[in-house]
Structures are given as C-alpha cells and as structure tokens.
N, CA, C and O of each residue as an XYZ file, in Angstrom:
168
protein
N      94.475     70.646    110.850
C      95.391     69.756    110.132
C      95.443     70.134    108.647
O      96.520     70.302    108.076
N      94.252     70.265    108.026
C      94.232     70.602    106.598
C      94.874     71.962    106.353
O      95.574     72.153    105.358
N      94.632     72.918    107.270
C      95.216     74.253    107.078
C      96.735     74.181    107.152
O      97.425     74.871    106.402
N      97.258     73.355    108.047
C      98.715     73.227    108.164
C      99.288     72.670    106.865
O     100.314     73.148    106.380
N      98.629     71.662    106.304
C      99.102     71.073    105.041
C      99.034     72.120    103.929
O      99.954     72.226    103.117
N      97.953     72.885    103.893
C      97.802     73.909    102.860
C      98.902     74.961    102.999
O      99.447     75.436    102.003
N      99.226     75.323    104.258
C     100.284     76.321    104.477
C     101.623     75.800    103.976
O     102.380     76.528    103.334
N     101.911     74.525    104.277
C     103.184     73.936    103.832
C     103.244     73.889    102.309
O     104.265     74.217    101.704
N     102.130     73.475    101.698
C     102.106     73.388    100.232
C     102.304     74.766     99.613
O     103.009     74.901     98.613
N     101.692     75.780    100.195
C     101.826     77.135     99.639
C     103.265     77.619     99.789
O     103.791     78.291     98.903
N     103.903     77.278    100.912
C     105.297     77.693    101.110
C     106.198     76.999    100.100
O     107.092     77.619     99.524
N     105.956     75.687     99.886
C     106.763     74.937     98.920
C     106.551     75.507     97.513
O     107.501     75.670     96.746
N     105.281     75.808     97.187
C     104.993     76.371     95.869
C     105.702     77.708     95.677
O     106.234     77.986     94.602
N     105.709     78.536     96.723
C     106.380     79.829     96.630
C     107.881     79.653     96.437
O     108.502     80.375     95.657
N     108.463     78.684     97.156
C     109.904     78.445     97.037
C     110.240     77.954     95.637
O     111.223     78.391     95.039
N     109.422     77.044     95.116
C     109.666     76.528     93.764
C     109.539     77.654     92.735
O     110.346     77.755     91.810
N     108.526     78.492     92.905
C     108.334     79.600     91.970
C     109.551     80.525     91.996
O     110.004     80.991     90.951
N     110.079     80.787     93.200
C     111.250     81.665     93.314
C     112.462     81.043     92.629
O     113.177     81.714     91.885
N     112.685     79.752     92.886
C     113.842     79.068     92.286
C     113.712     79.018     90.765
O     114.704     79.147     90.046
N     112.487     78.830     90.282
C     112.284     78.713     88.828
C     112.446     80.070     88.148
O     112.993     80.152     87.048
N     111.972     81.133     88.797
C     112.012     82.448     88.147
C     113.381     83.121     88.259
O     113.714     83.987     87.450
N     114.174     82.725     89.258
C     115.480     83.381     89.437
C     116.371     83.256     88.198
O     116.897     84.270     87.739
N     116.562     82.057     87.638
C     117.408     81.955     86.429
C     116.868     82.786     85.274
O     117.635     83.400     84.533
N     115.528     82.804     85.119
C     114.956     83.588     84.018
C     115.241     85.072     84.225
O     115.526     85.797     83.271
N     115.161     85.522     85.493
C     115.459     86.937     85.765
C     116.926     87.232     85.467
O     117.249     88.282     84.912
N     117.815     86.307     85.834
C     119.250     86.511     85.588
C     119.516     86.576     84.088
O     120.261     87.436     83.618
N     118.899     85.656     83.337
C     119.097     85.639     81.878
C     118.543     86.920     81.267
O     119.174     87.529     80.403
N     117.359     87.322     81.720
C     116.754     88.538     81.181
C     117.650     89.738     81.474
O     117.797     90.630     80.638
N     118.252     89.757     82.674
C     119.129     90.878     83.024
C     120.378     90.853     82.139
O     120.852     91.895     81.685
N     120.903     89.641     81.902
C     122.101     89.533     81.059
C     121.796     90.026     79.645
O     122.528     90.844     79.088
N     120.693     89.511     79.071
C     120.335     89.921     77.704
C     119.997     91.404     77.664
O     120.339     92.098     76.706
N     119.324     91.891     78.707
C     118.980     93.305     78.755
C     120.230     94.164     78.799
O     120.319     95.169     78.095
N     121.199     93.776     79.622
C     122.448     94.546     79.712
C     123.226     94.456     78.410
O     123.800     95.449     77.965
N     123.255     93.269     77.785
C     123.992     93.095     76.536
C     123.382     93.963     75.448
O     124.096     94.671     74.739
N     122.056     93.909     75.317
C     121.394     94.705     74.261
C     121.569     96.192     74.543
O     121.723     96.982     73.611
N     121.546     96.583     75.807
C     121.692     98.005     76.150
C     123.114     98.462     75.797
O     123.294     99.534     75.219
N     124.122     97.654     76.143
C     125.510     98.044     75.844
C     125.750     98.038     74.326
O     126.459     98.896     73.802
N     125.154     97.066     73.632
C     125.327     97.007     72.166
C     124.705     98.262     71.552
O     125.270     98.871     70.643
N     123.529     98.634     72.068
C     122.867     99.831     71.545
C     123.727    101.064     71.830
O     123.814    101.977     71.009
N     124.359    101.076     73.005
C     125.168    102.240     73.374
C     126.385    102.385     72.495
O     126.801    103.505     72.197
N     126.980    101.253     72.063
C     128.179    101.341     71.219
C     127.841    101.891     69.843
O     128.645    102.595     69.231
N     126.652    101.568     69.363
C     126.307    102.065     68.009
C     125.984    103.504     68.134
O     125.662    104.153     67.138
C-alpha cells in the first residue's frame, strides 16, 4: 500500500516538474534564439 502511494506521488511530482520546467525551457529557447539572431545581425 505504502509503495503504491509513493509511486503515485513520484509520478505526480514528475508531472509537476515537467509542467513547471516546460515554460522556462520555452522562454530560454526564445531568449537564446533572439540573442543569437541579434548577435548574427551585428
């Protein structure tokens, strides 16, 4: 029983971590692409 609860909690934690990090990755990619293109124009 305890192992099942621990498994569910770990799955929920992993899902939350993925949802939380996705926007940061998107923003980082946007800023990274913007800075790279700005550098390329100069």
